[in-house]
Kinemage of the C-alpha trace (Angstrom):
@kinemage 1
@onewidth
@group {chain A} dominant
@subgroup {mainchain}
@vectorlist {calphas} color= white
{ca met a 1} P 119.093 116.017 134.261
{ca ala a 2} L 121.489 118.882 134.870
{ca ile a 3} L 125.149 118.504 135.681
{ca ser a 4} L 127.150 120.684 138.003
{ca pro a 5} L 129.609 123.281 136.663
{ca thr a 6} L 132.466 121.253 138.182
{ca glu a 7} L 131.558 118.336 135.919
{ca leu a 8} L 131.448 120.475 132.747
{ca pro a 9} L 133.375 123.685 133.507
{ca ala a 10} L 132.766 126.885 131.578
{ca leu a 11} L 135.345 127.464 128.858
{ca asp a 12} L 136.912 130.750 127.908
{ca ala a 13} L 137.490 131.598 124.222
{ca arg a 14} L 140.966 130.111 124.163
{ca ala a 15} L 139.870 126.833 125.723
{ca thr a 16} L 136.871 126.619 123.415
{ca ala a 17} L 139.194 127.002 120.432
{ca ala a 18} L 141.499 124.304 121.777
{ca tyr a 19} L 138.597 121.864 122.277
{ca ser a 20} L 137.292 122.700 118.844
{ca his a 21} L 140.664 121.945 117.215
{ca leu a 22} L 140.942 118.697 119.133
{ca phe a 23} L 137.510 117.532 118.081
{ca gln a 24} L 138.209 118.664 114.508
{ca ala a 25} L 141.351 116.517 114.500
{ca leu a 26} L 139.418 113.549 115.856
{ca gly a 27} L 136.391 114.204 113.599
{ca glu a 28} L 137.955 113.354 110.286
{ca pro a 29} L 137.768 109.676 109.214
{ca thr a 30} L 141.230 109.474 107.678
{ca arg a 31} L 142.869 110.978 110.753
{ca leu a 32} L 140.968 108.541 112.970
{ca ala a 33} L 142.224 105.690 110.789
{ca val a 34} L 145.798 106.982 111.088
{ca leu a 35} L 145.423 107.310 114.873
{ca gln a 36} L 143.964 103.807 115.106
{ca his a 37} L 146.872 102.377 113.076
{ca leu a 38} L 149.397 104.228 115.259
{ca ala a 39} L 147.775 102.690 118.325
{ca ser a 40} L 149.581 99.476 117.381
{ca gly a 41} L 152.932 101.227 117.550
{ca glu a 42} L 155.350 103.444 115.724
{ca his a 43} L 154.974 103.628 111.923
{ca arg a 44} L 156.659 105.341 108.981
{ca val a 45} L 154.732 107.516 106.581
{ca arg a 46} L 155.082 104.805 103.898
{ca asp a 47} L 153.510 102.235 106.270
{ca leu a 48} L 150.566 104.588 106.787
{ca val a 49} L 150.315 105.180 103.029
{ca ala a 50} L 150.130 101.426 102.479
{ca his a 51} L 147.551 101.058 105.262
{ca thr a 52} L 145.244 103.888 104.126
{ca gly a 53} L 145.746 103.579 100.382
{ca leu a 54} L 146.110 107.382 100.154
{ca ala a 55} L 148.841 109.397 98.486
{ca gln a 56} L 151.937 110.158 100.575
{ca ser a 57} L 151.206 113.907 100.426
{ca thr a 58} L 147.678 113.330 101.796
{ca val a 59} L 148.921 111.199 104.668
{ca ser a 60} L 151.636 113.733 105.433
{ca lys a 61} L 149.094 116.547 105.571
{ca his a 62} L 146.969 114.574 108.001
{ca leu a 63} L 149.998 113.734 110.116
{ca ser a 64} L 150.951 117.424 110.178
{ca phe a 65} L 147.452 118.318 111.369
{ca leu a 66} L 147.636 115.667 114.095
{ca ala a 67} L 151.148 116.829 115.121
{ca gln a 68} L 149.917 120.423 115.438
{ca cys a 69} L 147.315 119.168 117.918
{ca his a 70} L 150.083 117.235 119.746
{ca leu a 71} L 148.294 113.915 119.125
{ca val a 72} L 151.285 112.386 117.293
{ca ser a 73} L 154.978 112.848 117.491
{ca ala a 74} L 157.665 112.388 114.856
{ca arg a 75} L 161.058 110.755 115.270
{ca pro a 76} L 163.482 111.089 112.364
{ca glu a 77} L 165.697 108.097 111.684
{ca gly a 78} L 167.905 108.384 108.641
{ca arg a 79} L 165.768 109.237 105.650
{ca ala a 80} L 162.578 107.996 107.335
{ca thr a 81} L 160.368 109.620 109.950
{ca trp a 82} L 158.593 107.401 112.507
{ca tyr a 83} L 155.278 108.542 113.929
{ca ser a 84} L 153.697 107.515 117.199
{ca leu a 85} L 150.810 108.578 119.431
{ca thr a 86} L 151.955 111.077 122.066
{ca arg a 87} L 149.489 109.927 124.715
{ca pro a 88} L 147.934 106.624 123.675
{ca gln a 89} L 146.147 106.039 127.014
{ca asp a 90} L 144.473 109.464 126.946
{ca leu a 91} L 143.442 109.040 123.310
{ca gly a 92} L 142.006 105.632 124.158
{ca ala a 93} L 140.042 107.250 127.020
{ca val a 94} L 138.611 109.872 124.681
{ca ile a 95} L 137.530 107.243 122.138
{ca ser a 96} L 136.012 105.132 124.983
{ca ala a 97} L 134.143 108.163 126.315
{ca ala a 98} L 132.812 108.947 122.858
{ca glu a 99} L 131.589 105.381 122.426
{ca gln a 100} L 129.956 105.495 125.882
{ca leu a 101} L 128.169 108.722 124.970
{ca leu a 102} L 127.010 107.217 121.692
{ca arg a 103} L 125.656 104.128 123.499
{ca ala a 104} L 123.934 106.291 126.151
{ca thr a 105} L 122.166 108.339 123.484
{ca gly a 106} L 121.057 105.183 121.674
{ca thr a 107} L 123.286 105.957 118.696
{ca his a 108} L 125.884 103.540 117.450
{ca ala a 109} L 129.017 105.062 115.950
{ca ala a 110} L 128.307 103.475 112.547
{ca leu a 111} L 124.842 105.042 112.468
{ca cys a 112} L 125.886 108.556 113.551
{ca thr a 113} L 126.698 109.749 110.044
{ca his a 114} L 123.483 111.751 109.737
{ca leu a 115} L 124.856 114.379 112.157
{ca his a 116} L 127.447 115.814 109.779
{ca his a 117} L 128.508 115.182 106.282
{ca pro a 118} L 131.966 116.747 105.749
{ca pro a 119} L 132.508 118.347 102.401
{ca gly a 120} L 135.387 116.044 101.629
{ca pro a 121} L 138.364 116.673 99.405
{ca thr a 122} L 138.274 119.445 96.792
{ca ala a 123} L 140.598 120.405 93.998
{ca ala a 124} L 141.997 123.182 96.265
{ca asp a 125} L 142.404 120.752 99.189
{ca pro a 126} L 142.714 117.153 97.931
{ca ala a 127} L 143.648 115.911 101.434
{ca gly a 128} L 140.481 117.406 102.926
{ca thr a 129} L 142.582 118.997 105.713
{ca thr a 130} L 141.447 122.639 105.481
{ca pro a 131} L 139.128 123.435 108.399
{ca pro a 132} L 135.565 124.239 107.314
{ca gln a 133} L 134.607 127.902 107.301
{ca glu a 134} L 132.000 128.998 109.836
{ca ser a 135} L 128.782 130.364 108.398
{ca arg a 136} L 127.702 133.730 109.684
């Protein structure tokens, strides 16, 4: 079944890059866990560290990545910084759409791991936040 161009418009190079960065931000399990935790409200870095069990520097790198994609915003208060979702309803809609697509294709989110195995953290990038290099 084909869809009309108005349902899935053609993307120029800049839009393609923007979509790619968005999906890269959403495609990393730690960042998804951080976003899910922030869905319950504003949290400090130390709250997110306690929730994820990761080092503060790792959580901060993931928050920086999410902030660059405008998915989270930071609010300084004294010595602490509070993070929140910038558009919780829109993020919820994206997650719901992804779940709907997974159901429609007969794939459950928990079983979809065969599609891509990220390289994970390395000595050079212990947070696993460096984008993968494209193969030529």
